[in-house]
KOLDO-867103 format. One record per residue (C-alpha): residue number from 1; residue in one letter; x, z, y. Coordinates in steps of 0.1 Angstrom, whole numbers, m for minus. Layout:
// residues N
R, n, res, x, z, y
R, NUM, A, X, Z, Y
...
***
This chain:
// residues 368
R, n, res, x, z, y
R, 1, M, 1241, 1116, 1100
R, 2, I, 1224, 1100, 1130
R, 3, I, 1188, 1093, 1122
R, 4, G, 1164, 1071, 1142
R, 5, I, 1126, 1072, 1141
R, 6, P, 1112, 1041, 1160
R, 7, K, 1076, 1036, 1170
R, 8, E, 1057, 1013, 1146
R, 9, I, 1048, 980, 1162
R, 10, K, 1027, 964, 1135
R, 11, N, 991, 957, 1144
R, 12, N, 972, 990, 1147
R, 13, E, 999, 1009, 1128
R, 14, N, 995, 1044, 1141
R, 15, R, 1016, 1062, 1115
R, 16, V, 1051, 1074, 1122
R, 17, G, 1081, 1077, 1099
R, 18, C, 1085, 1115, 1102
R, 19, T, 1065, 1144, 1115
R, 20, P, 1080, 1171, 1138
R, 21, A, 1081, 1194, 1108
R, 22, G, 1102, 1168, 1089
R, 23, V, 1125, 1164, 1119
R, 24, K, 1130, 1202, 1120
R, 25, E, 1143, 1201, 1084
R, 26, L, 1167, 1173, 1091
R, 27, V, 1181, 1190, 1122
R, 28, K, 1184, 1223, 1103
R, 29, A, 1205, 1204, 1078
R, 30, G, 1229, 1195, 1106
R, 31, H, 1217, 1159, 1114
R, 32, E, 1210, 1143, 1148
R, 33, V, 1175, 1129, 1151
R, 34, Y, 1164, 1104, 1178
R, 35, V, 1128, 1096, 1181
R, 36, Q, 1115, 1067, 1202
R, 37, A, 1092, 1079, 1231
R, 38, T, 1055, 1081, 1221
R, 39, A, 1063, 1072, 1184
R, 40, G, 1042, 1100, 1171
R, 41, L, 1012, 1098, 1195
R, 42, G, 991, 1077, 1172
R, 43, S, 994, 1103, 1145
R, 44, G, 987, 1132, 1169
R, 45, F, 1023, 1143, 1176
R, 46, S, 1037, 1145, 1211
R, 47, D, 1072, 1139, 1223
R, 48, E, 1073, 1176, 1232
R, 49, E, 1067, 1186, 1196
R, 50, Y, 1096, 1165, 1185
R, 51, V, 1119, 1179, 1212
R, 52, K, 1108, 1214, 1201
R, 53, A, 1118, 1205, 1165
R, 54, G, 1153, 1195, 1177
R, 55, A, 1150, 1158, 1182
R, 56, S, 1162, 1138, 1212
R, 57, I, 1138, 1112, 1228
R, 58, L, 1149, 1077, 1234
R, 59, P, 1129, 1054, 1257
R, 60, T, 1130, 1021, 1237
R, 61, I, 1130, 1007, 1202
R, 62, E, 1162, 990, 1210
R, 63, D, 1179, 1023, 1219
R, 64, T, 1166, 1039, 1187
R, 65, Y, 1180, 1012, 1164
R, 66, A, 1213, 1010, 1183
R, 67, K, 1219, 1047, 1180
R, 68, A, 1209, 1053, 1143
R, 69, E, 1229, 1051, 1112
R, 70, M, 1197, 1055, 1092
R, 71, I, 1162, 1044, 1103
R, 72, I, 1132, 1061, 1088
R, 73, K, 1100, 1041, 1092
R, 74, V, 1066, 1035, 1076
R, 75, K, 1062, 998, 1075
R, 76, E, 1086, 970, 1071
R, 77, P, 1104, 956, 1102
R, 78, I, 1085, 927, 1118
R, 79, E, 1101, 897, 1136
R, 80, P, 1108, 914, 1169
R, 81, E, 1128, 941, 1150
R, 82, Y, 1149, 917, 1129
R, 83, A, 1177, 913, 1154
R, 84, L, 1179, 951, 1159
R, 85, V, 1189, 958, 1124
R, 86, R, 1227, 958, 1119
R, 87, K, 1253, 956, 1091
R, 88, G, 1257, 989, 1072
R, 89, Q, 1226, 1005, 1087
R, 90, V, 1203, 1022, 1062
R, 91, L, 1166, 1014, 1065
R, 92, F, 1143, 1037, 1045
R, 93, T, 1107, 1024, 1046
R, 94, Y, 1081, 1003, 1028
R, 95, F, 1093, 967, 1025
R, 96, H, 1073, 948, 999
R, 97, F, 1099, 921, 999
R, 98, A, 1083, 901, 970
R, 99, C, 1056, 887, 993
R, 100, D, 1076, 881, 1025
R, 101, R, 1105, 856, 1023
R, 102, A, 1111, 857, 1061
R, 103, L, 1116, 895, 1060
R, 104, L, 1139, 892, 1030
R, 105, D, 1160, 865, 1046
R, 106, A, 1163, 885, 1078
R, 107, M, 1174, 917, 1060
R, 108, L, 1199, 898, 1039
R, 109, K, 1213, 882, 1070
R, 110, S, 1216, 916, 1087
R, 111, G, 1239, 932, 1061
R, 112, A, 1218, 964, 1061
R, 113, I, 1210, 987, 1032
R, 114, C, 1173, 984, 1025
R, 115, I, 1158, 1013, 1005
R, 116, A, 1121, 1006, 997
R, 117, Y, 1097, 1035, 993
R, 118, E, 1076, 1014, 969
R, 119, T, 1103, 1011, 942
R, 120, V, 1118, 1046, 942
R, 121, R, 1110, 1063, 909
R, 122, G, 1107, 1099, 900
R, 123, R, 1120, 1116, 869
R, 124, D, 1086, 1110, 852
R, 125, G, 1089, 1072, 859
R, 126, R, 1062, 1072, 885
R, 127, L, 1064, 1060, 921
R, 128, P, 1064, 1092, 942
R, 129, L, 1067, 1075, 976
R, 130, L, 1039, 1051, 968
R, 131, I, 1015, 1076, 954
R, 132, P, 1004, 1094, 986
R, 133, M, 996, 1062, 1005
R, 134, S, 980, 1048, 973
R, 135, E, 957, 1078, 972
R, 136, V, 947, 1072, 1009
R, 137, A, 943, 1034, 1004
R, 138, G, 922, 1039, 973
R, 139, R, 898, 1062, 990
R, 140, M, 898, 1042, 1022
R, 141, S, 890, 1010, 1003
R, 142, V, 856, 1024, 993
R, 143, Q, 850, 1037, 1027
R, 144, E, 857, 1003, 1043
R, 145, G, 838, 985, 1015
R, 146, A, 807, 1006, 1021
R, 147, R, 809, 998, 1058
R, 148, F, 811, 961, 1053
R, 149, L, 782, 961, 1028
R, 150, E, 760, 971, 1058
R, 151, K, 739, 942, 1072
R, 152, P, 752, 944, 1108
R, 153, Q, 787, 938, 1093
R, 154, G, 775, 908, 1074
R, 155, G, 770, 925, 1041
R, 156, K, 741, 927, 1017
R, 157, G, 726, 957, 1034
R, 158, I, 731, 980, 1004
R, 159, L, 737, 1018, 1006
R, 160, L, 765, 1025, 981
R, 161, G, 748, 1055, 965
R, 162, G, 713, 1043, 968
R, 163, V, 684, 1068, 971
R, 164, P, 659, 1083, 946
R, 165, G, 639, 1054, 933
R, 166, V, 664, 1027, 945
R, 167, K, 694, 1018, 924
R, 168, P, 729, 1024, 938
R, 169, A, 754, 996, 945
R, 170, K, 776, 983, 917
R, 171, V, 814, 987, 923
R, 172, L, 841, 970, 902
R, 173, V, 876, 984, 904
R, 174, L, 904, 962, 891
R, 175, G, 933, 983, 880
R, 176, A, 933, 1020, 870
R, 177, G, 965, 1031, 887
R, 178, V, 966, 1056, 915
R, 179, V, 947, 1033, 939
R, 180, G, 921, 1024, 914
R, 181, R, 914, 1059, 902
R, 182, N, 911, 1072, 937
R, 183, A, 888, 1043, 946
R, 184, A, 866, 1050, 915
R, 185, L, 864, 1087, 922
R, 186, M, 854, 1080, 959
R, 187, A, 828, 1055, 949
R, 188, A, 815, 1077, 922
R, 189, G, 813, 1106, 945
R, 190, L, 791, 1086, 968
R, 191, G, 768, 1079, 939
R, 192, A, 777, 1042, 931
R, 193, D, 776, 1027, 897
R, 194, V, 813, 1021, 890
R, 195, T, 832, 1001, 865
R, 196, I, 870, 1004, 863
R, 197, C, 891, 979, 845
R, 198, D, 927, 979, 832
R, 199, I, 948, 964, 804
R, 200, S, 960, 997, 792
R, 201, L, 937, 1013, 766
R, 202, E, 955, 1046, 770
R, 203, T, 947, 1046, 807
R, 204, L, 911, 1036, 801
R, 205, R, 908, 1064, 775
R, 206, H, 921, 1089, 801
R, 207, C, 896, 1076, 827
R, 208, A, 867, 1078, 802
R, 209, E, 876, 1114, 795
R, 210, F, 881, 1127, 831
R, 211, M, 861, 1104, 854
R, 212, P, 825, 1113, 864
R, 213, K, 797, 1100, 842
R, 214, N, 788, 1072, 866
R, 215, V, 822, 1056, 860
R, 216, R, 825, 1033, 830
R, 217, T, 856, 1017, 817
R, 218, L, 861, 980, 808
R, 219, Y, 891, 962, 794
R, 220, S, 905, 938, 820
R, 221, S, 903, 902, 810
R, 222, T, 892, 870, 828
R, 223, H, 860, 868, 806
R, 224, N, 850, 904, 813
R, 225, I, 856, 901, 850
R, 226, E, 836, 869, 852
R, 227, E, 807, 887, 833
R, 228, E, 807, 915, 859
R, 229, L, 810, 896, 891
R, 230, P, 774, 882, 894
R, 231, H, 761, 918, 893
R, 232, T, 787, 934, 915
R, 233, D, 783, 944, 952
R, 234, L, 818, 956, 959
R, 235, V, 851, 946, 943
R, 236, I, 883, 967, 948
R, 237, G, 915, 950, 938
R, 238, S, 942, 976, 931
R, 239, V, 967, 959, 907
R, 240, L, 1004, 968, 910
R, 241, I, 1036, 955, 894
R, 242, P, 1063, 976, 911
R, 243, G, 1084, 955, 935
R, 244, A, 1069, 922, 922
R, 245, K, 1041, 899, 934
R, 246, A, 1006, 909, 923
R, 247, P, 988, 886, 898
R, 248, H, 956, 869, 908
R, 249, L, 928, 885, 888
R, 250, I, 900, 867, 907
R, 251, T, 905, 830, 914
R, 252, K, 889, 809, 941
R, 253, D, 863, 796, 917
R, 254, M, 855, 832, 905
R, 255, V, 846, 842, 940
R, 256, K, 815, 819, 938
R, 257, L, 801, 842, 910
R, 258, L, 795, 869, 936
R, 259, K, 763, 869, 956
R, 260, P, 764, 863, 994
R, 261, G, 771, 894, 1013
R, 262, S, 792, 910, 986
R, 263, V, 825, 926, 996
R, 264, M, 860, 922, 982
R, 265, V, 887, 947, 992
R, 266, D, 923, 936, 982
R, 267, V, 944, 968, 983
R, 268, A, 972, 948, 966
R, 269, I, 977, 926, 997
R, 270, D, 1010, 942, 1005
R, 271, Q, 1023, 927, 973
R, 272, G, 1007, 893, 979
R, 273, G, 971, 902, 969
R, 274, C, 953, 901, 935
R, 275, F, 926, 877, 947
R, 276, E, 936, 840, 951
R, 277, T, 916, 838, 983
R, 278, S, 934, 868, 1000
R, 279, H, 955, 866, 1030
R, 280, P, 966, 895, 1051
R, 281, T, 943, 908, 1079
R, 282, T, 945, 935, 1105
R, 283, H, 925, 965, 1115
R, 284, S, 914, 946, 1147
R, 285, E, 902, 916, 1126
R, 286, P, 898, 930, 1091
R, 287, T, 876, 905, 1074
R, 288, Y, 868, 868, 1069
R, 289, L, 843, 849, 1047
R, 290, V, 849, 828, 1016
R, 291, D, 818, 813, 1001
R, 292, D, 797, 838, 1021
R, 293, V, 816, 867, 1004
R, 294, I, 833, 892, 1028
R, 295, Q, 871, 895, 1022
R, 296, Y, 889, 926, 1035
R, 297, A, 927, 924, 1031
R, 298, V, 942, 948, 1057
R, 299, A, 979, 952, 1049
R, 300, N, 982, 987, 1062
R, 301, I, 949, 1004, 1053
R, 302, P, 963, 1040, 1056
R, 303, G, 972, 1032, 1092
R, 304, A, 935, 1037, 1101
R, 305, V, 938, 1075, 1093
R, 306, P, 974, 1081, 1106
R, 307, F, 972, 1119, 1109
R, 308, T, 964, 1124, 1072
R, 309, S, 987, 1095, 1062
R, 310, T, 1017, 1106, 1081
R, 311, L, 1015, 1142, 1068
R, 312, A, 1011, 1129, 1033
R, 313, L, 1039, 1104, 1035
R, 314, T, 1064, 1128, 1051
R, 315, N, 1057, 1154, 1024
R, 316, A, 1068, 1128, 998
R, 317, T, 1097, 1111, 1017
R, 318, M, 1114, 1142, 1032
R, 319, P, 1133, 1153, 1001
R, 320, Y, 1147, 1118, 997
R, 321, A, 1155, 1114, 1034
R, 322, L, 1174, 1147, 1033
R, 323, R, 1194, 1136, 1002
R, 324, L, 1203, 1103, 1019
R, 325, A, 1213, 1121, 1051
R, 326, N, 1232, 1149, 1034
R, 327, M, 1251, 1128, 1008
R, 328, G, 1252, 1093, 1022
R, 329, W, 1232, 1066, 1005
R, 330, K, 1258, 1058, 978
R, 331, E, 1264, 1093, 966
R, 332, A, 1227, 1101, 968
R, 333, C, 1219, 1071, 946
R, 334, K, 1247, 1080, 922
R, 335, A, 1231, 1114, 918
R, 336, D, 1195, 1101, 914
R, 337, A, 1189, 1070, 894
R, 338, G, 1153, 1069, 906
R, 339, L, 1164, 1067, 942
R, 340, A, 1189, 1040, 933
R, 341, E, 1159, 1019, 921
R, 342, G, 1147, 1019, 957
R, 343, V, 1177, 1000, 969
R, 344, N, 1164, 964, 972
R, 345, V, 1190, 948, 995
R, 346, V, 1227, 957, 1001
R, 347, D, 1251, 938, 1024
R, 348, G, 1234, 904, 1020
R, 349, K, 1226, 908, 983
R, 350, I, 1194, 913, 964
R, 351, T, 1198, 944, 942
R, 352, Y, 1162, 947, 928
R, 353, K, 1155, 922, 900
R, 354, A, 1118, 916, 907
R, 355, V, 1124, 907, 943
R, 356, A, 1151, 881, 932
R, 357, E, 1127, 867, 906
R, 358, A, 1099, 864, 931
R, 359, F, 1119, 837, 950
R, 360, D, 1142, 825, 922
R, 361, M, 1172, 839, 941
R, 362, P, 1204, 854, 928
R, 363, Y, 1202, 890, 916
R, 364, T, 1232, 913, 920
R, 365, P, 1230, 947, 901
R, 366, L, 1236, 976, 924
R, 367, D, 1273, 986, 923
R, 368, I, 1278, 1022, 935
***
């Protein structure tokens, strides 16, 4: 198979779809790999490293899309890329279709096969291609939240862990999935007073058993969240419904319960956000104010640490990429029902139910 790895063009997205080590595995399996010039520089990988691994370098993104039968990316195509995607081409990347109608319409029109990292399932029912970036995003959410609590950034001027004789900051984590647990561990490690919420009592029992002593659990309900907000300095939103739009756990009116200078980090923004006041921001302009509360909703948080993120992502995606390249997408999906769940769009049809439901559009079960 001919595989293309274009340079990411989303704002401050420095990750790349595949490392030179990943390219080497694809070439060893007999595939042709074309990498756009400088695609890996943001992650610390030179063109020379890709050539040494067996790839050929193409000068432009147009050349890369035109050559490839399968595109391996990190983030969804954005508007300048829409016209480059062609019928029958396989795109293997994060899509998050449920919160982006324009992207969905463009991919339907293209006739491409869109396989979304975020809905591929492992044999254990988990989301193996979402987990590594969720781990990074969860940890980064606390790092960024701590930064924006600083007074020069507009925050309250609170040190997350406090010091002897001064209480630490209070952190509220909504959702105890991979993002939430990593956020709670990071905040706890810095010495914060952490409360983690979820609707699954089993998950909360697990957290209570294995989390540090400065992490407390709380059942997630509107009442409980409203009770916590007046005393909270940093809120991390980390709610996920695979492939579907995230629910709003904090409404516009609830934001008023937070004190001025508090910080809200919405890690669920890729899926529409779990705060009613959220809208996507970028690494160059990461925050905005709502009722004097700092809102952070960067849609590609792991892009700020591309070296770590690209290695972690390639570790997870490479077995699936090899399977798709070796067998073709149809045979690979026949052999792996979890990979088949990643197929969101095929030849102008929506094949993932949650995406169709998000826009009240026709759903066509995958037929392979």
